[in-house]
C-alpha positions in Angstrom: 8.2 -23.6 17.9 7.5 -20.1 16.6 4.9 -19.1 14.0 5.2 -16.2 11.5 2.3 -15.0 9.4 2.4 -12.7 6.4 -0.8 -11.1 5.1 0.4 -9.9 1.7 -1.6 -8.5 -1.3 -2.4 -11.9 -2.8 -2.0 -14.4 0.0 -1.8 -15.3 3.7 1.3 -17.3 4.4 2.5 -19.2 7.5 6.1 -20.2 8.4 6.8 -22.3 11.4 10.4 -22.5 12.7 12.2 -24.7 15.3 15.3 -22.9 16.6 16.5 -26.1 18.3 16.8 -28.0 15.1 17.4 -24.9 12.9 14.6 -26.0 10.6 11.5 -24.6 9.0 9.1 -27.3 10.1 6.0 -26.2 8.2 4.9 -23.7 5.5 1.4 -23.1 4.1 -0.2 -20.4 2.1 -3.8 -19.4 1.2 -4.1 -17.6 -2.1 -7.0 -15.2 -2.0 -7.9 -15.5 -5.6 -7.7 -19.3 -5.9 -8.8 -20.3 -2.5 -11.5 -17.7 -1.8 -13.0 -17.0 -5.3 -16.3 -15.8 -3.7 -14.6 -12.5 -3.0 -14.0 -11.8 -6.7 -10.4 -10.7 -6.1 -8.2 -12.8 -8.4 -5.2 -10.6 -7.5 -6.1 -10.0 -3.9 -8.1 -6.8 -4.4 -11.4 -5.8 -5.9 -11.0 -4.9 -9.6 -12.6 -1.9 -11.2 -11.9 0.8 -8.6 -12.7 4.3 -9.7 -10.4 7.4 -9.6 -7.4 5.4 -8.5 -9.1 3.5 -5.7 -7.8 0.0 -4.9 -9.5 -1.7 -2.1 -9.8 -5.2 -0.6 -12.4 -6.9 1.5 -11.2 -7.4 5.1 -13.6 -10.3 5.6 -11.5 -12.1 3.0 -8.5 -11.8 5.3 -10.5 -13.3 8.1 -11.7 -16.2 6.0 -8.1 -16.8 4.9 -7.0 -16.9 8.6 -9.6 -19.6 9.4 -8.6 -21.6 6.3 -4.9 -21.3 6.9 -5.1 -22.3 10.6 -7.3 -25.3 9.6 -4.7 -26.5 7.2 -1.9 -26.0 9.7 -3.8 -27.9 12.4 -4.2 -30.8 10.0 -0.5 -31.1 9.4 1.3 -30.1 12.6 0.7 -29.9 16.4 -0.1 -26.2 17.0 0.0 -26.7 20.8 3.8 -26.6 20.4 3.8 -23.0 19.2 5.2 -20.7 21.9 4.8 -17.3 20.2 3.2 -15.9 17.1 4.2 -12.8 15.2 3.3 -11.5 11.8 3.4 -8.9 9.1 0.9 -7.3 6.8 0.9 -5.4 3.5 1.9 -1.9 4.5 -0.5 1.1 4.5 -3.7 -0.8 4.3 -6.3 0.1 6.9 -9.4 -1.4 8.6 -12.2 0.7 10.1 -14.2 -0.6 13.1 -17.0 0.5 15.5 -17.3 0.4 19.3 -18.4 -3.2 19.3 -15.1 -4.6 17.9 -13.4 -5.3 21.3 -16.5 -7.0 22.7 -16.8 -9.1 19.6 -13.2 -10.2 19.8 -13.6 -11.2 23.5 -16.6 -13.4 22.8 -15.7 -15.3 19.6 -17.7 -18.5 19.1 -15.8 -21.5 17.6 -18.9 -22.7 15.8 -19.0 -19.6 13.6 -16.4 -18.1 11.3 -14.4 -15.0 12.1 -15.8 -13.2 9.2 -19.4 -13.8 10.2 -18.8 -12.7 13.8 -16.7 -9.6 13.1 -18.4 -8.2 9.9 -21.0 -6.2 11.9 -18.1 -4.2 13.5 -16.9 -2.8 10.1 -17.7 0.9 9.5 -16.1 0.7 6.1 -16.9 -2.4 4.1 -13.6 -2.3 2.1 -10.1 -1.5 3.0 -7.8 0.8 0.9 -4.5 -0.9 0.3 -1.0 0.1 -0.8 -1.9 0.2 -4.5 -4.5 3.0 -4.0 -3.6 6.4 -5.6 -6.9 8.2 -5.0 -5.7 10.6 -2.3 -3.8 13.3 -4.3 -6.0 16.1 -2.9 -5.7 14.8 0.6 -1.9 14.6 0.4 -1.8 18.3 -0.8 -4.1 19.3 2.1 -1.9 17.6 4.7 1.2 19.1 3.2 -0.3 22.6 3.2 -1.4 22.2 6.9 2.2 21.4 7.9 3.7 24.1 5.7 5.8 22.0 3.3 6.6 18.5 2.1 9.9 18.8 3.8 8.2 19.3 7.1 5.9 16.3 6.7 9.0 14.2 5.7 11.1 15.5 8.7 8.4 14.4 11.1 7.0 11.2 9.6 9.9 9.9 7.5 8.1 10.4 4.2 6.4 13.2 2.3 2.6 12.8 2.1 2.1 9.7 -0.2 -1.2 8.7 -1.8 -1.0 5.1 -0.6 -0.1 6.0 3.0 -2.7 5.5 5.7 -3.0 9.1 6.9 -4.2 10.5 3.5 -6.5 7.5 3.2 -8.1 8.2 6.6 -8.6 11.8 5.6 -10.4 10.8 2.4 -12.7 8.5 4.3 -13.5 11.4 6.8 -14.2 13.8 3.9 -16.3 11.3 1.8 -18.2 9.5 4.6 -18.3 11.7 7.7 -21.0 9.6 9.2 -19.0 6.4 8.7 -15.9 8.2 10.3 -18.0 9.3 13.2 -19.1 5.7 13.9 -15.5 4.5 13.6 -13.9 4.0 17.1 -10.8 2.1 16.0 -8.6 2.2 12.9 -6.2 -0.6 12.5 -3.5 -1.4 9.9 -3.7 -4.8 8.2 -1.0 -6.0 10.5 -2.5 -4.8 13.8 -6.0 -5.9 12.7 -4.9 -9.5 12.2 -2.9 -9.4 15.4 -5.9 -8.1 17.3 -8.1 -10.9 16.0 -5.5 -13.6 17.1 -5.0 -11.9 20.5 -8.7 -11.5 21.1 -8.3 -7.8 21.9 -7.3 -4.6 20.1 -3.5 -4.4 20.1 -0.9 -1.7 19.4 0.5 -0.7 16.0 4.3 -1.4 15.8 6.8 1.4 14.9 7.8 -0.3 11.6 4.3 -0.3 10.2 3.1 2.8 12.0 5.9 4.8 10.2 4.1 4.1 6.9 1.1 6.2 7.8 2.4 9.8 7.6 1.3 10.0 11.3 4.1 8.7 13.5 6.7 11.2 14.7 10.1 9.4 14.1 11.8 11.4 16.8 9.4 10.6 19.6 7.9 7.4 18.2 4.5 8.7 19.2 1.6 10.0 17.1 2.4 13.5 15.8 -0.3 15.9 17.1 0.0 18.3 14.1 -0.1 15.5 11.5 -3.1 14.0 13.3 -4.9 17.4 13.3 -4.2 17.8 9.6 -5.6 14.4 8.8 -9.0 14.1 10.6 -10.7 15.3 13.8 -10.2 13.3 17.0 -8.0 10.8 15.2 -5.9 10.2 18.4 -8.9 8.6 20.0 -9.3 6.1 17.1 -5.7 4.8 16.8 -4.0 2.2 19.0 -0.8 3.4 20.7 2.5 2.7 18.9 4.9 0.2 20.4 8.0 -2.0 19.5 7.5 -5.1 17.3 8.8 -7.4 20.0 6.2 -6.2 22.5 4.3 -9.2 23.9 0.5 -8.6 23.8 -0.5 -11.5 26.0 -2.0 -14.9 25.1 -3.9 -16.0 22.0 -7.7 -15.9 21.9 -9.5 -18.9 23.3 -11.1 -19.2 19.8 -7.8 -20.4 18.4 -7.0 -22.5 21.4 -10.3 -24.4 21.2 -10.7 -24.5 17.4 -7.1 -25.1 16.2 -5.3 -26.6 19.2 -3.0 -23.7 20.2 -1.8 -23.9 23.8 -3.3 -21.6 26.3 0.3 -20.6 27.1 1.0 -19.5 23.5 1.6 -15.8 23.3 1.5 -13.2 20.6 3.9 -10.4 19.8 3.0 -7.3 17.7 2.8 -7.7 14.0 4.7 -5.3 11.7 4.7 -4.3 8.0 5.8 -6.7 5.2 8.9 -4.5 4.4 10.2 -4.4 8.0 9.5 -8.1 8.4 11.4 -8.8 5.1 14.4 -6.9 6.5 14.4 -9.4 9.4 13.8 -12.4 7.1 16.7 -11.4 4.8 19.1 -11.2 7.8 19.7 -7.5 7.2 18.7 -5.8 10.4 22.3 -4.7 11.3 23.6 -1.4 9.8 25.7 -2.0 6.7 23.6 -4.8 5.3 21.7 -3.7 2.2 18.9 -5.6 0.6 18.1 -5.0 -3.1 15.0 -6.7 -4.5 15.0 -6.9 -8.3 11.3 -7.2 -9.4 8.8 -5.3 -11.5 9.9 -2.3 -9.5 13.4 -2.5 -7.9 13.5 -1.9 -4.1 16.4 -0.8 -2.0 16.1 -1.2 1.8 18.6 -1.1 4.7 18.9 -0.6 8.4 19.8 2.8 9.8 20.9 3.7 13.3 18.8 6.9 13.5 15.7 8.5 11.9 17.5 10.3 9.1 15.1 11.3 6.3 15.6 11.8 2.6 15.8 15.6 1.9 14.4 15.0 -1.6 11.4 13.0 -0.3 12.1 9.9 -2.5 13.0 7.5 0.3 10.8 6.3 3.2 11.8 5.6 6.8 10.2 2.9 8.9 10.9 1.3 12.2 13.3 -1.6 12.3 11.8 -4.5 14.2 15.3 -5.2 15.7 15.5 -1.6 16.9 16.4 1.6 15.3 15.2 2.4 11.8 15.2 1.3 8.2 14.9 3.0 4.8 13.0 1.9 1.8 13.5 3.4 -1.7 11.4 2.2 -4.7 12.5 2.5 -8.3 9.6 2.1 -10.7 11.7 1.2 -13.7 12.9 -2.2 -12.7 12.4 -5.4 -14.7 9.9 -3.6 -16.9 12.8 -1.4 -18.2 15.1 -4.4 -18.5 12.4 -6.3 -20.5 11.7 -3.2 -22.7 15.3 -2.9 -23.7 15.6 -6.6 -24.3 12.6 -6.7 -26.5 13.4 -3.5 -28.4 16.8 -4.9 -29.4 15.5 -8.4 -30.1 17.8 -10.0 -27.5 17.3 -12.7 -24.9 18.4 -12.8 -21.2 21.8 -14.2 -22.1 22.7 -10.7 -23.3 22.4 -9.6 -19.6 24.5 -12.4 -18.2 28.2 -12.5 -17.3 29.7 -13.9 -20.5 28.1 -11.2 -22.6 28.8 -8.4 -20.2 32.4 -9.4 -19.9 32.8 -8.5 -23.5 32.0 -4.8 -22.9 33.9 -4.5 -19.6 36.2 -1.9 -21.3 33.2 0.3 -21.8 32.3 0.3 -18.0 31.1 3.7 -16.9 31.7 5.3 -20.3 28.3 5.4 -21.9 25.4 6.8 -19.8 21.7 5.9 -19.9 18.8 7.2 -17.8 17.0 3.9 -17.8 13.4 5.1 -17.6 11.0 3.5 -20.0 8.1 5.2 -18.2 7.5 7.7 -15.4 10.0 7.2 -12.6 9.4 7.9 -8.9 13.1 8.0 -7.8 13.9 10.6 -8.9 10.5 11.9 -10.1 10.8 12.2 -13.9 7.9 12.0 -16.2 9.6 10.7 -19.3 8.6 7.8 -21.5 11.9 6.6 -22.9 15.6 6.3 -22.0 18.0 9.2 -22.3 21.5 8.2 -23.7 24.8 10.0 -23.8 27.8 8.3 -25.2 29.5 7.0 -28.4 27.7 6.9 -31.7 27.7 3.1 -31.7 26.0 3.2 -28.3 23.4 5.8 -29.0 22.4 4.4 -32.4 22.1 0.8 -31.1 24.7 -0.3 -33.6 26.3 -2.2 -30.7 23.3 -3.5 -28.6 25.6 -4.9 -25.9 26.7 -1.4 -25.0 23.1 -0.4 -24.3 22.6 -3.5 -22.1 25.6 -2.6 -20.0 24.6 1.1 -19.8 21.0 0.3 -18.8 22.1 -1.9 -15.9 24.8 0.5 -14.9 22.3 3.3 -15.0 19.8 1.4 -12.8 22.4 0.8 -10.1 24.1 4.2 -10.3 20.7 5.7 -9.8 20.1 3.4 -6.8 23.5 4.3 -5.3 23.1 8.0 -6.0 19.6 8.2 -4.4 20.6 6.2 -1.3 23.5 8.4 -0.3 21.4 10.5 2.0 21.3 7.5 4.4 25.1 7.9 5.0 25.3 4.1 5.5 28.3 2.3 3.8 27.3 -0.9 2.1 29.3 -3.6 3.7 27.3 -6.5 2.2 24.4 -6.6 -0.3 21.8 -9.3 -0.2 20.1 -9.6 -3.5 16.7 -11.1 -4.1 14.0 -11.2 -6.7 13.9 -12.9 -10.1 16.8 -11.0 -11.8 19.1 -11.7 -8.8 19.8 -15.2 -10.2 21.5 -13.6 -13.2 25.3 -13.6 -12.4 26.0 -10.7 -14.8 23.4 -8.4 -13.1 24.6 -9.5 -9.7 28.2 -8.8 -10.5 27.3 -5.3 -11.8 25.6 -4.6 -8.5 28.8 -5.6 -6.6 31.0 -3.4 -8.9 28.8 -0.3 -8.8 28.4 -0.4 -5.0 31.9 -1.8 -4.4 30.5 -4.3 -1.9 30.2 -8.1 -1.9 26.9 -9.5 -3.1 25.1 -12.6 -1.7 22.0 -14.3 -3.0 19.8 -15.7 -0.3 18.2 -19.1 -0.3 15.1 -17.6 1.4 11.5 -17.8 0.3 8.6 -16.1 2.1 11.0 -13.6 3.6 8.3 -11.6 5.3 6.7 -14.6 7.0 10.1 -16.0 8.0 11.0 -12.5 9.4 7.8 -12.6 11.4 8.7 -16.1 12.8 12.2 -14.8 13.7 10.6 -11.8 15.4 8.4 -14.1 17.4 11.4 -16.1 18.6 13.3 -12.9 19.4 10.4 -11.7 21.5 10.6 -14.9 23.4 14.2 -14.3 24.2 16.2 -16.0 21.4 19.2 -14.0 20.0 18.1 -12.6 16.6 21.5 -12.5 15.1 22.0 -16.2 15.8 18.6 -17.0 14.4 19.5 -15.1 11.2 22.8 -17.0 10.9 20.8 -20.2 11.0 17.7 -19.4 8.9 18.9 -16.7 6.5 21.3 -18.8 4.5 23.0 -17.7 1.2 22.5 -19.9 -1.9 25.5 -22.2 -2.5 28.3 -20.6 -4.6 26.2 -17.4 -5.0 28.5 -14.8 -3.5 30.3 -12.3 -5.7 33.0 -9.8 -4.9 33.5 -6.4 -6.5 36.3 -5.6 -8.9 38.4 -2.9 -7.1 39.7 -1.6 -10.5 36.2 -0.3 -11.2 35.8 1.7 -7.9 36.9 5.0 -9.4 35.3 4.3 -12.7 31.9 4.1 -11.1 32.5 7.0 -8.7 33.2 9.2 -11.7 30.3 7.8 -13.7 27.9 8.6 -10.8 28.8 12.3 -11.0 28.2 12.3 -14.7 25.0 10.4 -14.3 23.8 13.0 -11.8 24.6 15.8 -14.2 22.7 14.0 -17.0 19.7 13.7 -14.7 19.7 17.4 -14.2 19.1 18.0 -18.0 15.7 16.3 -18.0 
């Protein structure tokens, strides 16, 4: 059996798979807020951060690991686990002193992980992906490299506030003594992997690319980006490596305390987004994943390290080899809900029967569907921009605005993913709104690609389990065929009659964007 872990913002989840039977044999999750209330982090982070700071306590993650493995051991025989892999919320970082490795090597099963490793922390809290406190540091790194385009060309992204490099620079500036005592900086993923391995392990390419420090061309730490971030940073970072790299056996702590076999091995952990790409069965080029949530997310595999010339998209390593892109659209379900509420509608107005009544208006009325500042593209506006018929613009016919909002969201997504030069052969749709057949059909029509809804929960933890099995020699594509199943009767095909309609609409949509 193969174990996948996902340390997300709010929980630590385990998925255990058995390729022989094609079954997920066990799943468990520890919710940080509910199960570890002593940390005062109901949503997985410490509330009340100043100046955009959003931090979490890394000891909480260690207590969650002990708690999760205790629950697993009470339900299943962990001695049958052959390989462990995992994922962590991207960009988060943990800062450790020179005693970290020795402490890992001498863990005592009569004591908790948190109690034994807490003295090694040089920074008592870890900045996570929600942190926006590093605007000045992003500007400084960009200036040192000469331009945002150069930072993006090297690292796959422009300097971003939540990325690890700017966070490290802020720590160095604000606490130079703490930085001087720091001998190892880990990502959330590599920190958890190191604890399980009983030694400090590498950072994988997928998660490492979310730091503004990894050179995509060489897959090594970029000397100029390192120098722009903090002094002697190269000495503090583990070396980068592929996600399927086996790091050795698990620590005796987990063998003795939870019953893992001494023969159980551990592969590198990756970021939650690369792991989700695996868990959604989308690691091959041409497979697109669109997640419809509070923010909408577009991610897809790419054969090479091509970067977004506008700096909106991000490029990470693909655990299956090659690269992947991720593009986030801030106005996701919040925009859909805002229009629904402003027009006094319910969700039936967004479903297939209602949308079919306005099919003749497809691509005619345009809406920039931004109810608040957008990040792809960057537009600081607080309400939608409309261009079309009087009945549409006035709201006299609300159904026209519903169609135009959805078309605008997916035209915007298609427009701003063209830099990848990857043709969508299949779209895998996930997230709450993916269950809506009307929305799913519009995705198929705008992208002119078949849409599938997957019957997958905990996609990051599942992706980690599949990566563990792949590292042990199982064929990843066959594993994905087994474990990444589509929901029954959930597939939709595009209407070819709308291909040119939406091609033309995308050009007019782009022109409207240029006016704001």
